[in-house]
C-alpha positions as CSV (number, residue, x, y, z in Angstrom):
1,M,27.9,85.6,-84.7
2,L,28.7,84.3,-81.1
3,P,29.4,86.5,-78.2
4,Q,33.1,87.1,-77.4
5,N,32.9,85.3,-74.1
6,S,31.1,82.2,-75.6
7,K,34.4,80.5,-76.0
8,S,34.6,80.0,-72.3
9,Y,31.6,77.7,-72.4
10,F,33.5,75.1,-74.7
11,T,36.9,75.1,-73.0
12,F,38.1,73.6,-69.6
13,T,40.2,75.3,-67.1
14,K,43.3,73.5,-65.9
15,K,41.5,72.5,-62.7
16,E,38.5,71.2,-64.6
17,K,40.7,69.2,-66.9
18,R,42.4,67.6,-63.9
19,G,39.0,66.6,-62.3
20,T,37.8,65.2,-65.5
21,L,40.9,63.0,-65.9
22,V,40.4,61.7,-62.3
23,I,36.8,60.8,-63.0
24,L,37.7,59.0,-66.2
25,A,40.5,57.1,-64.5
26,T,38.2,56.0,-61.7
27,T,35.5,54.8,-64.1
28,L,38.1,52.9,-66.1
29,A,39.3,51.3,-62.8
30,I,35.8,50.3,-61.8
31,A,35.2,48.8,-65.3
32,V,38.4,46.8,-65.2
33,S,37.7,45.6,-61.6
34,A,34.2,44.4,-62.6
35,K,35.5,42.4,-65.4
36,Y,38.7,40.8,-64.0
37,I,39.1,41.3,-60.1
38,Y,35.5,40.8,-58.9
39,P,35.1,37.2,-60.3
40,L,38.2,36.3,-58.5
41,I,36.8,37.6,-55.2
42,I,33.5,35.7,-55.7
43,K,35.4,32.6,-56.4
44,E,37.6,32.9,-53.3
45,E,34.4,33.5,-51.2
46,H,32.8,30.4,-52.6
47,T,35.9,28.5,-51.9
48,N,36.0,29.7,-48.3
49,N,32.3,28.9,-47.8
50,A,32.8,25.3,-49.2
51,N,35.6,24.9,-46.7
52,I,33.5,26.1,-43.8
53,F,30.6,23.8,-44.7
54,A,33.0,20.8,-45.1
55,A,34.4,21.6,-41.6
56,I,30.9,21.7,-40.1
57,D,30.1,18.3,-41.7
58,S,33.2,16.8,-40.3
59,L,32.4,18.0,-36.8
60,K,28.8,16.5,-37.1
61,E,30.2,13.2,-38.1
62,K,32.6,13.2,-35.2
63,Q,29.8,14.2,-32.8
64,N,27.6,11.3,-34.2
65,D,30.5,8.9,-33.8
66,S,31.0,10.0,-30.2
67,T,27.4,9.6,-29.4
68,K,27.3,6.1,-30.9
69,K,30.4,5.2,-28.8
70,F,28.7,6.5,-25.6
71,N,25.6,4.5,-26.4
72,N,27.5,1.4,-27.2
73,D,29.5,1.7,-24.0
74,N,26.3,2.2,-22.0
75,E,27.6,5.3,-20.5
76,Y,25.0,7.8,-21.7
77,S,21.9,8.0,-24.0
78,D,19.4,10.7,-24.7
79,N,16.0,9.6,-25.6
80,A,13.1,12.0,-25.9
81,G,14.7,14.3,-23.4
82,Y,15.2,11.6,-20.7
83,H,18.7,10.4,-19.7
84,S,19.2,6.7,-18.9
85,Y,21.7,5.5,-16.4
86,P,24.5,3.1,-17.3
87,K,23.3,-0.3,-17.9
88,N,24.6,-3.3,-16.0
89,N,25.6,-6.5,-17.5
90,Y,22.7,-8.4,-16.0
91,N,21.4,-9.6,-19.4
92,E,24.7,-11.1,-20.5
93,V,24.3,-14.5,-22.2
94,F,24.6,-17.5,-19.8
95,T,27.1,-19.9,-21.1
96,G,27.4,-22.3,-18.1
97,T,25.8,-25.6,-17.4
98,M,22.7,-26.2,-15.2
99,F,22.6,-29.3,-12.9
100,Y,21.0,-30.2,-9.6
101,F,23.2,-29.1,-6.7
102,D,23.5,-28.7,-2.9
103,P,24.8,-25.2,-2.1
104,N,26.2,-26.6,1.2
105,T,28.6,-28.9,-0.5
106,L,29.2,-27.5,-3.9
107,D,32.9,-26.6,-4.6
108,A,34.2,-23.6,-6.5
109,P,34.5,-25.4,-9.9
110,G,30.9,-26.4,-9.6
111,W,29.7,-22.9,-9.0
112,H,31.8,-21.8,-12.0
113,K,29.9,-24.2,-14.1
114,L,26.7,-22.7,-13.0
115,G,28.0,-19.3,-14.2
116,I,28.7,-17.6,-10.8
117,K,31.4,-15.2,-10.3
118,D,34.5,-15.7,-8.2
119,K,33.6,-12.9,-5.8
120,T,30.2,-14.3,-5.1
121,I,31.6,-17.9,-4.8
122,A,34.1,-16.7,-2.2
123,S,31.3,-15.0,-0.2
124,M,29.2,-18.2,-0.1
125,Q,32.1,-20.4,0.9
126,K,33.1,-18.0,3.6
127,Y,29.5,-18.1,4.9
128,I,29.6,-21.9,5.0
129,A,33.1,-22.0,6.6
130,K,31.7,-20.0,9.5
131,G,29.0,-22.6,10.2
132,G,26.3,-21.1,8.1
133,R,23.9,-23.4,6.2
134,F,21.4,-23.2,3.4
135,R,18.3,-24.9,4.7
136,E,15.9,-24.3,1.8
137,P,16.4,-23.2,-1.8
138,E,15.0,-19.7,-1.2
139,D,17.9,-19.1,1.1
140,L,19.8,-18.2,-2.0
141,Q,17.8,-15.0,-2.2
142,K,19.8,-13.8,0.8
143,V,23.2,-14.3,-0.9
144,W,24.9,-10.9,-1.4
145,G,26.2,-10.5,-5.0
146,L,23.9,-12.9,-6.7
147,R,21.9,-11.2,-9.4
148,D,18.1,-11.6,-9.7
149,E,18.2,-13.7,-12.9
150,E,20.9,-15.9,-11.4
151,K,18.7,-16.6,-8.3
152,E,15.7,-17.4,-10.5
153,R,18.0,-19.7,-12.6
154,L,19.6,-21.5,-9.7
155,I,16.7,-22.0,-7.2
156,P,14.8,-24.7,-9.2
157,Y,18.0,-26.8,-9.3
158,V,18.7,-26.6,-5.5
159,R,18.5,-30.1,-3.9
160,I,19.6,-29.7,-0.2
161,V,20.6,-33.0,1.4
162,A,20.0,-33.2,5.2
163,S,23.2,-33.8,7.1
164,E,23.8,-37.1,9.0
165,Q,23.5,-35.3,12.3
166,Q,20.2,-33.9,11.2
167,N,18.9,-37.3,10.1
168,N,20.0,-38.8,13.5
169,N,18.2,-36.0,15.4
170,Y,15.0,-36.6,13.3
171,N,15.1,-40.3,13.8
172,N,15.6,-40.0,17.5
173,N,12.9,-37.4,17.9
174,Y,10.4,-39.1,15.5
175,Q,7.2,-40.3,17.1
176,P,4.4,-41.8,15.1
177,Y,1.3,-39.7,15.0
178,E,-1.3,-40.8,17.4
179,K,-4.8,-39.5,17.0
180,K,-6.2,-38.5,20.3
181,P,-9.9,-38.4,21.0
182,Y,-11.4,-35.0,21.2
183,E,-12.1,-34.0,24.7
184,K,-15.0,-31.5,24.8
185,K,-14.4,-28.8,27.3
186,A,-17.0,-28.9,30.1
187,V,-19.1,-25.7,30.3
188,A,-20.2,-24.6,33.7
189,L,-23.8,-23.5,34.3
190,V,-24.3,-19.8,34.8
191,D,-26.8,-18.2,37.1
192,I,-28.1,-15.3,34.9
193,N,-28.6,-12.9,37.9
194,L,-25.3,-13.9,39.7
195,G,-22.9,-14.6,36.9
196,D,-20.2,-12.0,36.1
197,S,-18.5,-11.3,32.8
198,L,-16.0,-14.1,33.1
199,A,-18.8,-16.6,33.7
200,Y,-20.6,-15.5,30.6
201,D,-17.5,-15.3,28.6
202,A,-16.8,-19.0,29.2
203,L,-20.1,-19.8,27.4
204,P,-19.9,-21.1,23.7
205,G,-20.2,-18.1,21.3
206,I,-20.0,-15.4,24.0
207,G,-17.0,-13.2,24.1
208,G,-16.1,-10.3,26.2
209,G,-18.5,-7.9,24.2
210,Y,-21.6,-10.0,24.5
211,A,-20.9,-10.7,28.2
212,K,-20.7,-7.0,29.0
213,R,-24.0,-6.4,27.1
214,I,-25.8,-9.1,28.9
215,I,-24.8,-7.7,32.3
216,K,-25.5,-4.1,31.4
217,F,-29.1,-5.2,30.2
218,R,-29.5,-7.0,33.5
219,D,-28.5,-4.0,35.6
220,K,-30.9,-1.7,33.8
221,L,-33.8,-4.1,34.2
222,G,-33.1,-4.7,37.9
223,G,-32.4,-8.3,37.3
224,F,-33.9,-11.2,35.2
225,Y,-37.0,-13.0,36.3
226,K,-36.7,-15.7,33.5
227,V,-34.0,-17.2,31.3
228,E,-35.6,-16.1,28.1
229,Q,-34.9,-12.5,28.9
230,I,-31.2,-13.1,27.9
231,A,-32.4,-13.4,24.3
232,E,-33.5,-9.7,24.4
233,T,-29.8,-8.5,24.8
234,F,-29.0,-6.0,22.1
235,G,-27.2,-7.5,19.1
236,L,-27.3,-11.1,20.5
237,P,-28.0,-13.4,17.6
238,D,-30.7,-16.0,18.3
239,S,-28.4,-18.8,17.2
240,T,-25.9,-17.8,19.9
241,Y,-28.8,-17.7,22.4
242,Q,-29.8,-21.2,21.5
243,K,-26.2,-22.4,22.1
244,I,-25.9,-21.0,25.6
245,K,-29.6,-21.6,26.8
246,P,-28.8,-25.1,28.0
247,F,-26.1,-23.6,30.3
248,L,-28.3,-20.9,31.8
249,K,-30.2,-21.1,35.0
250,I,-32.0,-18.7,37.5
251,S,-32.0,-19.3,41.2
252,N,-32.0,-15.8,42.6
253,N,-35.2,-13.8,42.0
254,N,-34.1,-10.9,44.1
255,I,-35.4,-8.3,41.6
256,R,-35.1,-4.6,42.1
257,K,-38.6,-3.2,42.2
258,I,-40.0,0.4,41.7
259,N,-42.8,1.6,44.0
260,I,-45.5,3.0,41.7
261,N,-47.1,5.1,44.6
262,T,-43.8,6.9,45.5
263,C,-41.7,7.0,42.4
264,T,-41.5,9.9,40.0
265,E,-42.1,9.8,36.3
266,D,-38.3,10.2,35.6
267,E,-37.5,7.1,37.7
268,L,-40.1,5.0,35.8
269,K,-39.0,6.1,32.3
270,T,-35.4,4.7,32.9
271,H,-36.7,1.2,32.9
272,P,-36.2,-0.6,29.6
273,Y,-39.7,-2.0,29.7
274,I,-41.6,1.2,30.6
275,R,-40.0,4.2,28.9
276,W,-41.4,7.7,28.9
277,Q,-45.0,7.2,27.4
278,L,-46.0,4.5,29.8
279,A,-44.3,6.2,32.7
280,K,-46.3,9.4,32.1
281,L,-49.6,7.4,32.0
282,I,-48.8,5.5,35.1
283,T,-48.1,8.8,37.1
284,E,-51.1,10.7,35.6
285,Y,-53.4,7.8,36.6
286,K,-52.1,8.2,40.2
287,K,-52.7,12.0,40.1
288,Q,-56.2,11.6,39.0
289,H,-57.2,8.6,41.1
290,G,-55.0,8.6,44.0
291,N,-52.6,5.9,45.0
292,Y,-52.8,2.5,43.5
293,T,-54.4,-0.1,45.9
294,S,-53.1,-3.0,43.9
295,L,-50.8,-3.7,40.9
296,G,-53.9,-4.9,39.1
297,D,-55.1,-1.3,38.9
298,L,-52.5,-0.8,36.1
299,K,-54.7,-2.8,33.8
300,K,-57.2,0.1,33.9
301,I,-54.8,2.1,31.9
302,M,-55.9,1.7,28.2
303,I,-52.6,0.7,26.6
304,I,-51.6,-1.8,29.3
305,D,-52.9,-5.2,28.1
306,E,-52.2,-8.5,29.6
307,E,-48.9,-9.0,27.8
308,V,-47.5,-5.6,28.8
309,Y,-48.8,-6.1,32.4
310,N,-47.1,-9.5,32.7
311,K,-43.8,-8.0,31.4
312,I,-43.6,-5.1,33.8
313,V,-45.3,-6.2,36.9
314,P,-42.3,-8.3,38.2
315,Y,-40.4,-4.9,38.5
316,L,-43.2,-2.9,40.2
317,S,-44.4,-2.8,43.9
318,L,-46.9,-0.8,46.1
C-alpha cells in the first residue's frame, strides 16, 4: 500500500503543467521549422551566393575588357611588374612610293608620295624658302619631325643636283692638278757644343724632348769632345742618331775640366763618366801618394784601363 502523499509524485501542479506545455510547443515548433522553413532559408542563401558569384564574374569580364582596350590603344600595359609607356606610330606600314629625288627641289605632292607628313613637309619648305639648302643626303638627319625609319628610308634615294651657280663657280675655279716636284727641306749643320734646343729640334727625327736631353747631357759632361758622344744621350734610338749624324759637327773644344789635385770627391762623382766609385779611388790615391804629377798617374789606379782613361781624361786637369 502506497503512502498517502505518494500521489503528489504522479501529478503536476498548475505551474508545472504550464511549463510542460511551453516545452512541448517549442519542441513542436522546432520540428516544423526543420522540415519546412530551414530548406527555404538554405535555398535562399544558395540563390544569394549564386547572384554574388555571377556579379563577381561580370566585374572580372569588364576589367579584362578594359585592360584589353588599354593595351590595344597603347595607353597602358603591365608586363611582369613593368609599365611600358605609350607606343608611338613609328612602325606604321609605309604605303608611299620610293623614287630618287632632290630635297632642294621636290614639291609637296612629291613629299606626300614618299610618305612624309604635312607638318614635316612645311618645315622643310620653310627652311628652303629662307635660303637653306641640303648639300648632302645626310643633311636629312637634321630635319625636325622626320622619324628615324623615314630618314633611313629616304637617304639612299637622295640625289642632290648642283645648282647652276655652283657649277659655274666650280668651272671658274677649277685648275688641273699639277704635280710639283718635292723640295727637300735643307737641314743646317749643328755645332754640338754651341747648338741650342731650336737648332737640335730642326734635325730630322729630333723633337723638343730629344733636343732637351742632348743639351742636358752636354751640360753634365762639361761639353762634347767628339760627335759620337751624342749617341750616348739617354733614350735616343741609334736609328735617329744615324739620321742626324751627317748634320753634326764639332768646332769648339772648350771643355769644362776638373782639377784632380784640388777637387773634392763630391765634385768628381757628379760627372757622368766618373761617378762615386771612381771618384773615391781617385781622391784616395791622392791622399796616399800626394798630388798627381801627370794625368797618366791615373792609370796606376787598378780599375782605370786604357778605355776608361781615354774616356775621362778630356774632362780632367792638374
